VOLUM-601656 format. One record per residue (C-alpha): z negated, x, y negated; residue number from 1. Coordinates in steps of 0.02 Angstrom, whole numbers, plus 32768, in hexadecimal, padded with zeros to 4 digits. Last residue first. Example, Ala and Ser with C-alpha at 12.3 -4.5 7.8 and 13.67 -1.06 7.14 Angstrom:
residues 2
7E9B | 82AC | 8035 | 2
7E7A | 8267 | 80E1 | 1
***
This chain:
residues 509
8204 | 78C9 | 7670 | 509
8206 | 785C | 75D4 | 508
826C | 77C1 | 75FA | 507
8260 | 77BB | 76B7 | 506
81A6 | 77E1 | 76AF | 505
8188 | 7753 | 7636 | 504
81E5 | 76DB | 76A9 | 503
8181 | 7715 | 7740 | 502
80DF | 7701 | 76DE | 501
810D | 764D | 76B2 | 500
8136 | 7623 | 7767 | 499
8094 | 766F | 77A6 | 498
8037 | 7615 | 771B | 497
807D | 756F | 7757 | 496
804E | 7593 | 780D | 495
7F9F | 75CD | 77DE | 494
7F81 | 7530 | 7777 | 493
7FC0 | 74BC | 7800 | 492
7F53 | 750F | 7884 | 491
7EB8 | 750B | 7815 | 490
7ED7 | 7456 | 77E6 | 489
7EEB | 7427 | 789D | 488
7E4A | 7480 | 78CD | 487
7DEA | 7426 | 7842 | 486
7E2A | 737C | 787A | 485
7DFF | 73AA | 792E | 484
7D4C | 73D0 | 78FB | 483
7D3F | 731E | 78B9 | 482
7D7D | 72DD | 7960 | 481
7D0E | 7357 | 79BF | 480
7C6B | 731B | 7973 | 479
7BFE | 7379 | 79F0 | 478
7B7B | 738E | 7965 | 477
7B84 | 744C | 7979 | 476
7C42 | 7440 | 7973 | 475
7C3B | 73D9 | 78D3 | 474
7BC8 | 7455 | 787D | 473
7C2E | 74ED | 78AE | 472
7CD0 | 749C | 7874 | 471
7C81 | 746D | 77CD | 470
7C4D | 7521 | 77AA | 469
7CF5 | 7560 | 77EA | 468
7D4C | 74F6 | 7766 | 467
7D1B | 756D | 76DD | 466
7C74 | 75B9 | 76B2 | 465
7C27 | 765B | 76EF | 464
7B95 | 7607 | 7747 | 463
7B9D | 765E | 77EF | 462
7C1E | 75E9 | 783D | 461
7C77 | 75E7 | 7795 | 460
7CAE | 7698 | 77BE | 459
7D2C | 764D | 7838 | 458
7DAA | 75F1 | 77CC | 457
7DA6 | 767E | 774D | 456
7DDB | 76F4 | 77D9 | 455
7E83 | 769D | 77ED | 454
7EA6 | 769C | 7733 | 453
7E6C | 7751 | 7728 | 452
7EE1 | 7787 | 77B4 | 451
7F79 | 7737 | 7760 | 450
7F4B | 778A | 76BB | 449
7F3C | 782F | 7718 | 448
7FED | 7820 | 775C | 447
802E | 77F2 | 76B0 | 446
7FD8 | 788C | 7667 | 445
8019 | 78FF | 76F0 | 444
80CD | 78C7 | 76D2 | 443
80BD | 78D7 | 7615 | 442
8073 | 7985 | 7625 | 441
80FB | 79B6 | 76A1 | 440
8182 | 7985 | 7621 | 439
8128 | 79D1 | 7588 | 438
8105 | 7A7A | 75D9 | 437
81A0 | 7ADB | 75A4 | 436
81A3 | 7AA6 | 74EE | 435
80E7 | 7ACE | 74E0 | 434
80F2 | 7B81 | 7521 | 433
816D | 7BE1 | 74B3 | 432
8163 | 7B94 | 7405 | 431
80B2 | 7B51 | 73F6 | 430
805B | 7BC6 | 7470 | 429
80AE | 7C61 | 742A | 428
8080 | 7C29 | 737B | 427
7FC9 | 7C19 | 73AF | 426
7FC6 | 7CC5 | 7400 | 425
8019 | 7D1F | 736C | 424
80D3 | 7D33 | 7350 | 423
8114 | 7DE4 | 7334 | 422
81CC | 7DBF | 7359 | 421
81B9 | 7E0F | 7404 | 420
812F | 7D91 | 742B | 419
81AE | 7D03 | 741C | 418
8229 | 7D59 | 7492 | 417
81A0 | 7D85 | 750F | 416
8164 | 7CD2 | 7513 | 415
8217 | 7C8F | 7521 | 414
8233 | 7CFD | 75BC | 413
818E | 7CD4 | 760F | 412
81D1 | 7C36 | 7664 | 411
8143 | 7BBB | 7683 | 410
80DA | 7BB4 | 7723 | 409
8033 | 7BE2 | 76D3 | 408
8046 | 7B58 | 7652 | 407
805F | 7AD6 | 76D9 | 406
7FC4 | 7B18 | 7732 | 405
7F63 | 7B08 | 768F | 404
7F9C | 7A53 | 7678 | 403
7F67 | 7A25 | 7729 | 402
7EBC | 7A75 | 7716 | 401
7EA1 | 7A2B | 7668 | 400
7ED8 | 7982 | 76AA | 399
7E59 | 7984 | 7737 | 398
7DC6 | 79C2 | 76CF | 397
7DE3 | 794E | 763C | 396
7E0C | 78BA | 76AD | 395
7D66 | 78CF | 7708 | 394
7D05 | 78D2 | 7665 | 393
7D68 | 7842 | 761B | 392
7D52 | 77D9 | 76B8 | 391
7C95 | 77E3 | 76AE | 390
7C8C | 77C8 | 75F2 | 389
7D01 | 7731 | 75FA | 388
7C9B | 76E5 | 7687 | 387
7BF9 | 76F8 | 7626 | 386
7C4B | 76A8 | 758F | 385
7C83 | 7616 | 75FC | 384
7BD3 | 75D6 | 761A | 383
7B28 | 7602 | 765D | 382
7ABD | 767B | 75FC | 381
7AEA | 770E | 758B | 380
7A91 | 77A1 | 75DF | 379
7A5F | 775C | 768A | 378
7B06 | 7701 | 7696 | 377
7B5E | 77A6 | 7670 | 376
7B07 | 77FB | 7703 | 375
7B3C | 776F | 7779 | 374
7BEC | 7776 | 7732 | 373
7BF4 | 7833 | 774B | 372
7BC7 | 7817 | 7801 | 371
7C4E | 7793 | 7813 | 370
7CCA | 7806 | 77BA | 369
7CB7 | 7886 | 7847 | 368
7C69 | 7930 | 7823 | 367
7CDC | 79BF | 7855 | 366
7D41 | 79AA | 77B6 | 365
7CAE | 79D3 | 7745 | 364
7C82 | 7A6F | 77A9 | 363
7D37 | 7AA8 | 77B4 | 362
7D4E | 7A90 | 76F8 | 361
7CB3 | 7AF8 | 76D3 | 360
7CEE | 7B85 | 7744 | 359
7D9D | 7B86 | 76FA | 358
7D5A | 7B90 | 764A | 357
7CE5 | 7C20 | 7675 | 356
7D70 | 7C7E | 76CF | 355
7DEA | 7C6A | 763E | 354
7D69 | 7C97 | 75BA | 353
7D46 | 7D37 | 761B | 352
7E01 | 7D5C | 761C | 351
7E06 | 7D41 | 755F | 350
7D78 | 7DBE | 7548 | 349
7DC2 | 7E3D | 75C0 | 348
7E67 | 7E3A | 7563 | 347
7F18 | 7DF6 | 7573 | 346
7EF6 | 7D91 | 7610 | 345
7EDE | 7CEA | 75B8 | 344
7F90 | 7CA9 | 75A8 | 343
7FCA | 7CD1 | 7659 | 342
7F21 | 7C97 | 769C | 341
7F2E | 7BE7 | 7658 | 340
7E7E | 7B9B | 7646 | 339
7E72 | 7BBA | 758A | 338
7F1A | 7B62 | 7574 | 337
7ED8 | 7ACF | 75DA | 336
7E40 | 7ABF | 7568 | 335
7EAB | 7A91 | 74D2 | 334
7F05 | 7A04 | 7530 | 333
7E73 | 79C9 | 759B | 332
7E09 | 797E | 750F | 331
7E90 | 7912 | 74C1 | 330
7EDA | 78E6 | 756A | 329
7E31 | 78B2 | 75B4 | 328
7E0A | 7847 | 751B | 327
7EAF | 77EA | 7531 | 326
7E9A | 77D9 | 75ED | 325
7DE9 | 7796 | 75DB | 324
7E23 | 771A | 7557 | 323
7EB1 | 76DA | 75C5 | 322
7E48 | 76CD | 7663 | 321
7DBD | 766E | 760B | 320
7E42 | 7605 | 75B2 | 319
7E8E | 75CD | 7656 | 318
7DE3 | 75A4 | 769F | 317
7DB1 | 753C | 7606 | 316
7E51 | 74D7 | 761A | 315
7E26 | 74C4 | 76D2 | 314
7D77 | 748C | 769E | 313
7DAE | 73FF | 762D | 312
7E31 | 73C1 | 76A8 | 311
7DB2 | 73C4 | 7737 | 310
7D2F | 736A | 76CE | 309
7DAA | 72E0 | 769F | 308
7DDE | 72CB | 7755 | 307
7D29 | 72C4 | 7790 | 306
7CFC | 7242 | 770C | 305
7D8A | 71D5 | 774A | 304
7E28 | 71B1 | 76E9 | 303
7E3B | 70F7 | 76C7 | 302
7E6C | 705D | 772A | 301
7E69 | 6FB4 | 76D0 | 300
7DD7 | 6F3C | 76CE | 299
7D52 | 6F11 | 774F | 298
7D13 | 6F6D | 77E9 | 297
7C80 | 6F1B | 783F | 296
7BCD | 6F54 | 7859 | 295
7B80 | 6EC5 | 78BB | 294
7AC9 | 6E98 | 78BD | 293
7A96 | 6E08 | 792F | 292
79E9 | 6DC5 | 7907 | 291
795A | 6D70 | 7961 | 290
78C7 | 6D30 | 78FC | 289
781F | 6CFB | 7944 | 288
77BE | 6C6A | 78FB | 287
770C | 6C41 | 792C | 286
76B5 | 6BC2 | 799B | 285
75FB | 6BE3 | 79A7 | 284
7595 | 6C59 | 7A13 | 283
7612 | 6CE8 | 7A05 | 282
75CB | 6D3E | 796B | 281
7517 | 6D2E | 79A5 | 280
7503 | 6DE7 | 79CB | 279
758F | 6E4C | 797D | 278
763A | 6E46 | 79D2 | 277
7685 | 6EB3 | 7A5C | 276
7739 | 6E7C | 7A77 | 275
7793 | 6E54 | 7B17 | 274
7846 | 6E17 | 7B09 | 273
788B | 6D66 | 7B24 | 272
7911 | 6D8A | 7BA4 | 271
79C7 | 6D8E | 7B75 | 270
7A62 | 6D2C | 7BA9 | 269
7B03 | 6D4D | 7B4B | 268
7B8A | 6CE5 | 7AF7 | 267
7C0F | 6D26 | 7A82 | 266
7C8C | 6CE6 | 7A01 | 265
7CF9 | 6D3F | 797F | 264
7D98 | 6CEC | 79BD | 263
7DDA | 6D8F | 7A0C | 262
7D34 | 6DA5 | 7A65 | 261
7C8D | 6DDA | 7A19 | 260
7C31 | 6E69 | 7A6F | 259
7B73 | 6E5D | 7A78 | 258
7AF0 | 6EE4 | 7A8F | 257
7A45 | 6EEE | 7AE3 | 256
7A01 | 6F9F | 7AE4 | 255
79FB | 6FE9 | 7B90 | 254
7972 | 6FFE | 7C13 | 253
7993 | 6F5A | 7C6E | 252
7979 | 6EFE | 7BC8 | 251
7945 | 6F52 | 7B27 | 250
792F | 6EF1 | 7A85 | 249
7937 | 6F46 | 79DE | 248
789C | 6F3A | 7971 | 247
7862 | 6EF0 | 78CC | 246
77AB | 6ED0 | 789F | 245
778B | 6E37 | 7830 | 244
76E6 | 6DF4 | 7874 | 243
773B | 6D68 | 78D7 | 242
77B2 | 6DE2 | 792E | 241
785E | 6E13 | 78EB | 240
78E1 | 6E32 | 796F | 239
7986 | 6E92 | 7971 | 238
7A26 | 6E80 | 79D8 | 237
7AB0 | 6EFA | 79AA | 236
7B66 | 6EC8 | 7991 | 235
7C05 | 6F1E | 79D0 | 234
7CA8 | 6EFC | 7973 | 233
7D36 | 6EB2 | 79DB | 232
7D49 | 6E17 | 7971 | 231
7CE3 | 6E0E | 78CF | 230
7C64 | 6D81 | 78E5 | 229
7C88 | 6CCA | 78BD | 228
7C2A | 6C84 | 7952 | 227
7B8F | 6CB6 | 79B3 | 226
7B31 | 6C85 | 7A4F | 225
7A88 | 6CC2 | 7A91 | 224
7A49 | 6C71 | 7B30 | 223
7990 | 6C90 | 7B48 | 222
7931 | 6CB5 | 7BE8 | 221
7877 | 6C98 | 7BC9 | 220
7807 | 6D2D | 7BE5 | 219
77F7 | 6D9D | 7C7B | 218
7756 | 6D92 | 7CE0 | 217
76E5 | 6E29 | 7CE4 | 216
76E1 | 6EE3 | 7CC0 | 215
76CD | 6EB6 | 7C08 | 214
76F0 | 6DFD | 7BF7 | 213
7797 | 6DBC | 7BB8 | 212
7798 | 6D48 | 7B23 | 211
7790 | 6C88 | 7B3B | 210
7814 | 6C12 | 7AF9 | 209
785C | 6BAA | 7A6F | 208
7909 | 6B81 | 7A2C | 207
7954 | 6B75 | 7ADA | 206
79DD | 6BA6 | 7AB8 | 205
7A04 | 6C1E | 7A2A | 204
7A8A | 6C0A | 79A4 | 203
7ADB | 6C8A | 7931 | 202
7B61 | 6C68 | 78AD | 201
7BCB | 6CE8 | 7853 | 200
7BF0 | 6CC8 | 779A | 199
7C81 | 6C70 | 7748 | 198
7C59 | 6BCC | 77A3 | 197
7BB5 | 6BBD | 7742 | 196
7B51 | 6B2E | 778F | 195
7B49 | 6B5B | 7846 | 194
7AA6 | 6B06 | 787A | 193
7A1B | 6B60 | 78D9 | 192
79C2 | 6AF0 | 7955 | 191
7921 | 6A93 | 792B | 190
7884 | 6AB5 | 7994 | 189
7869 | 6A28 | 7A10 | 188
77C5 | 69C7 | 79F5 | 187
7723 | 69EB | 7A53 | 186
772C | 6AA3 | 7A2B | 185
7775 | 6B36 | 7A8B | 184
7716 | 6BDA | 7A85 | 183
776B | 6C2C | 7A2D | 182
77EE | 6BE5 | 79B9 | 181
7898 | 6C36 | 79A6 | 180
78FA | 6C49 | 7904 | 179
79B0 | 6C81 | 78F7 | 178
7A00 | 6D13 | 789A | 177
7AA7 | 6D59 | 7861 | 176
7AB9 | 6E04 | 780F | 175
7B61 | 6E4D | 77DA | 174
7B65 | 6F04 | 77A6 | 173
7C06 | 6F2A | 774A | 172
7C79 | 6FBC | 7768 | 171
7D05 | 7003 | 76FC | 170
7D8A | 7045 | 7773 | 169
7DA5 | 70F7 | 77AB | 168
7E3B | 7165 | 77CE | 167
7E32 | 721C | 7800 | 166
7DCD | 71F4 | 789C | 165
7E64 | 71A1 | 78ED | 164
7EBB | 7243 | 78C4 | 163
7E5D | 72AD | 7942 | 162
7EEB | 72D0 | 79BC | 161
7ED8 | 737E | 7A07 | 160
7E1C | 7387 | 79E7 | 159
7DFA | 72D9 | 7A2C | 158
7E68 | 7304 | 7AC1 | 157
7E04 | 73A2 | 7AE0 | 156
7D60 | 7342 | 7AE0 | 155
7DA2 | 72C4 | 7B5F | 154
7DF1 | 734C | 7BCD | 153
7D60 | 73C6 | 7BD1 | 152
7D1D | 737B | 7C71 | 151
7DC9 | 7393 | 7CC0 | 150
7DB1 | 744E | 7CC1 | 149
7D1F | 7437 | 7D38 | 148
7D76 | 7459 | 7DDD | 147
7DEE | 74DB | 7D97 | 146
7D6B | 753E | 7D38 | 145
7CE5 | 752E | 7DBD | 144
7D5B | 7575 | 7E3F | 143
7D94 | 75FC | 7DC6 | 142
7CE3 | 763E | 7DAF | 141
7CE1 | 76D9 | 7D41 | 140
7C2F | 7716 | 7D27 | 139
7C6E | 7794 | 7CA4 | 138
7C01 | 781A | 7CF4 | 137
7C4A | 77F2 | 7D9F | 136
7D00 | 77F0 | 7D68 | 135
7CE4 | 7889 | 7CFB | 134
7C9A | 78E6 | 7D8E | 133
7D32 | 78B5 | 7DF6 | 132
7DA2 | 78F6 | 7D69 | 131
7D44 | 799C | 7D73 | 130
7D6C | 799F | 7E2D | 129
7E24 | 797B | 7E0B | 128
7E2B | 7A04 | 7D86 | 127
7DEB | 7A83 | 7E04 | 126
7E6B | 7A43 | 7E81 | 125
7EF3 | 7A71 | 7E03 | 124
7EA0 | 7B19 | 7DE9 | 123
7EA4 | 7B3D | 7EA4 | 122
7F5B | 7B08 | 7EB0 | 121
7F8D | 7B89 | 7E2F | 120
7FB8 | 7C18 | 7EA7 | 119
7FCD | 7CC6 | 7E5D | 118
806F | 7D1B | 7E89 | 117
80AB | 7DA0 | 7F03 | 116
7FFC | 7DA6 | 7F4A | 115
7F91 | 7E44 | 7F40 | 114
7F29 | 7E33 | 7FE1 | 113
7E8C | 7E2C | 7F75 | 112
7ECE | 7D8B | 7F29 | 111
7EDE | 7D3B | 7FD5 | 110
7E2A | 7D61 | 8008 | 109
7DE9 | 7D23 | 7F5F | 108
7E50 | 7C84 | 7F74 | 107
7E04 | 7C62 | 801D | 106
7D55 | 7C6F | 7FD3 | 105
7D86 | 7C03 | 7F3D | 104
7DCF | 7B81 | 7FB4 | 103
7D2B | 7B77 | 8013 | 102
7CCA | 7B55 | 7F72 | 101
7D4D | 7AD6 | 7F39 | 100
7D39 | 7A78 | 7FDE | 99
7C7C | 7A73 | 7FC5 | 98
7C90 | 7A37 | 7F11 | 97
7D08 | 79AE | 7F48 | 96
7C91 | 7976 | 7FD1 | 95
7C05 | 796B | 7F51 | 94
7C74 | 78FE | 7EE3 | 93
7C96 | 788B | 7F77 | 92
7BDB | 7880 | 7F9A | 91
7BBE | 7852 | 7EE4 | 90
7C37 | 77C0 | 7EFF | 89
7BB5 | 7776 | 7F75 | 88
7B47 | 7745 | 7EE0 | 87
7A9D | 7702 | 7F16 | 86
7AA0 | 774F | 7FC4 | 85
7AEB | 77F2 | 7F83 | 84
7A65 | 77FD | 7EFC | 83
79D7 | 77DC | 7F78 | 82
7A13 | 7865 | 7FEF | 81
7A2A | 78E3 | 7F61 | 80
797F | 78BE | 7F15 | 79
7929 | 78CC | 7FBE | 78
7987 | 796E | 7FE1 | 77
795A | 79B8 | 7F38 | 76
78A1 | 798D | 7F3C | 75
7852 | 7901 | 7ED8 | 74
788E | 784F | 7EBB | 73
787A | 77E7 | 7E1C | 72
7919 | 7822 | 7DC6 | 71
798C | 77F7 | 7E56 | 70
7A2A | 77CD | 7DF4 | 69
7A02 | 783F | 7D61 | 68
79D3 | 78D2 | 7DD0 | 67
7A72 | 78B7 | 7E36 | 66
7AD7 | 78C7 | 7D96 | 65
7A7F | 7961 | 7D52 | 64
7A8B | 79BD | 7DF8 | 63
7B45 | 7998 | 7E00 | 62
7B64 | 79CD | 7D4C | 61
7B0B | 7A72 | 7D67 | 60
7B69 | 7A93 | 7E08 | 59
7C0E | 7A69 | 7DB3 | 58
7BE9 | 7ADD | 7D21 | 57
7BC4 | 7B6C | 7D99 | 56
7C69 | 7B4A | 7DF2 | 55
7CCA | 7B48 | 7D4F | 54
7C79 | 7BE7 | 7D0B | 53
7C96 | 7C46 | 7DAE | 52
7D49 | 7C06 | 7DC1 | 51
7D75 | 7C32 | 7D0E | 50
7D27 | 7CE0 | 7D20 | 49
7D83 | 7CFF | 7DC4 | 48
7E2C | 7CD4 | 7D79 | 47
7E0B | 7D3C | 7CDE | 46
7DD5 | 7DD3 | 7D48 | 45
7E64 | 7DD4 | 7DC3 | 44
7E4F | 7E88 | 7E00 | 43
7E0F | 7E64 | 7EB0 | 42
7D5E | 7E83 | 7E74 | 41
7D73 | 7DF3 | 7DF9 | 40
7DBB | 7D82 | 7E80 | 39
7D26 | 7DA9 | 7EEF | 38
7CB0 | 7D7B | 7E61 | 37
7CFB | 7CCD | 7E54 | 36
7C78 | 7C73 | 7EBA | 35
7BDA | 7CDF | 7EC9 | 34
7BA0 | 7CEF | 7F7E | 33
7C3E | 7CAB | 7FD1 | 32
7CA3 | 7D05 | 7F4C | 31
7C54 | 7DAA | 7F88 | 30
7C7F | 7D80 | 803D | 29
7D34 | 7D59 | 8010 | 28
7D47 | 7DFB | 7FAC | 27
7CFC | 7E5C | 803D | 26
7D7F | 7E15 | 80B5 | 25
7E0D | 7E39 | 803A | 24
7DDD | 7EF1 | 8027 | 23
7D86 | 7F24 | 7F86 | 22
7DB9 | 7F70 | 7EDF | 21
7E62 | 7F1B | 7EE6 | 20
7EF4 | 7F83 | 7EA5 | 19
7F27 | 7F78 | 7DEE | 18
7FB4 | 7F04 | 7DC2 | 17
803F | 7F3C | 7D4D | 16
8095 | 7EB5 | 7CEB | 15
8144 | 7E6E | 7CFE | 14
817C | 7E1C | 7C5D | 13
8157 | 7D65 | 7C4E | 12
81BC | 7CC4 | 7C5C | 11
819C | 7CB3 | 7D16 | 10
8121 | 7D34 | 7D55 | 9
8156 | 7DD4 | 7DAC | 8
80C8 | 7E35 | 7DF8 | 7
80CD | 7EF2 | 7E00 | 6
806D | 7F60 | 7E74 | 5
8002 | 7FF9 | 7E59 | 4
7FA2 | 805B | 7EDA | 3
802F | 8042 | 7F54 | 2
8000 | 8000 | 8000 | 1
***
């Protein structure tokens, strides 16, 4: 065997390979003790280091996961046994780790034999095992997803088509009542007479009765009939006892309700309810009142409160994104020239300014707008101003980075020509740099405006104003129809702005 061999790799120049430090059998044994070390001794240091780090990471992840599943058990084998029983998929992950361990040993043996080319199958399997960890950590359950996906159907349909909630009708509370005597007297109690034909009428038969007893006999069965009610609108049955207390009646565990037919009529049997009265209150005949309360729609349709709020907040959302983009441009333009290395490498001082500027921009950009919105809410309180501050900071850092990279990629010919005339730094910027960066600046600005509009719909979730604030409230209240109105407005707004931005880009870029 030659001390030096060459390996040809596709797309790369042939590189010299040093001989293995150990025989193949020793390399396999070493990798059995420390996975990846055999590859390092065989001369494939990067390959062995990746395998060692990956295998160690997998062992740590595996121990962490089984510890979470069987957190109340002690001893590794007890924890492992309990974890596999509770989540059998963990056993599959363990099998993958074991197979990977054996494959690393075999791979070390093969690498020490100086193969014609390095095999990539091991790394593909490495990715598969990591994917298995992700499947287990993400608690992915496709069976539950497909079997319970139908449960989301009603809510999803209200989100996809919420427009019945966008229209409302003026409502009027209609109350009709009838009197009942308890206990019955010697003469029949008079029935209710329908005198005003323009108002609903309620009648009860019989007109007297006995209330139910607690844990005893049920009261008198009453037939409640009504006419002149709004068709198809549900009505609630209420009582008023002799001392003036109001309460809704329950029967068979549910509140008693009535539903008028197409002619506005209904008939329902109810039981005289139980009511605890003061001592002596039930010794003589007294009047009880039964009522049917119906909230009916009257008048012409009009925009609902939810629709008006959604329109108001989507306008607020658009202006949050617009103002944040404007402030971000104004602040990012001068800073971008300080963050361009080709303009700031003339002296040590300017280079130091470049590094400081870049560092600050990276820190600001690494913090998401939602985090900035939470901080802004603490400073200025809830509302759109907090959202504008959050998006402005993130826009400043992002635009300054994009602008500076555009400046760094310009043609240096005009710069050298302007400097040859004796122009200073500012004149060089104005006449050699600015004309070249206007098209990419416009493109980046439009792109950032689009991002800010999208983000302004989300920062409302943390109090940054805009339609996101309403969307969060409606979702928490499970009001999916109202939330659907907000989602539609967001989608429509983003689509319109995408069209507008495309037109601006066609004209100026």
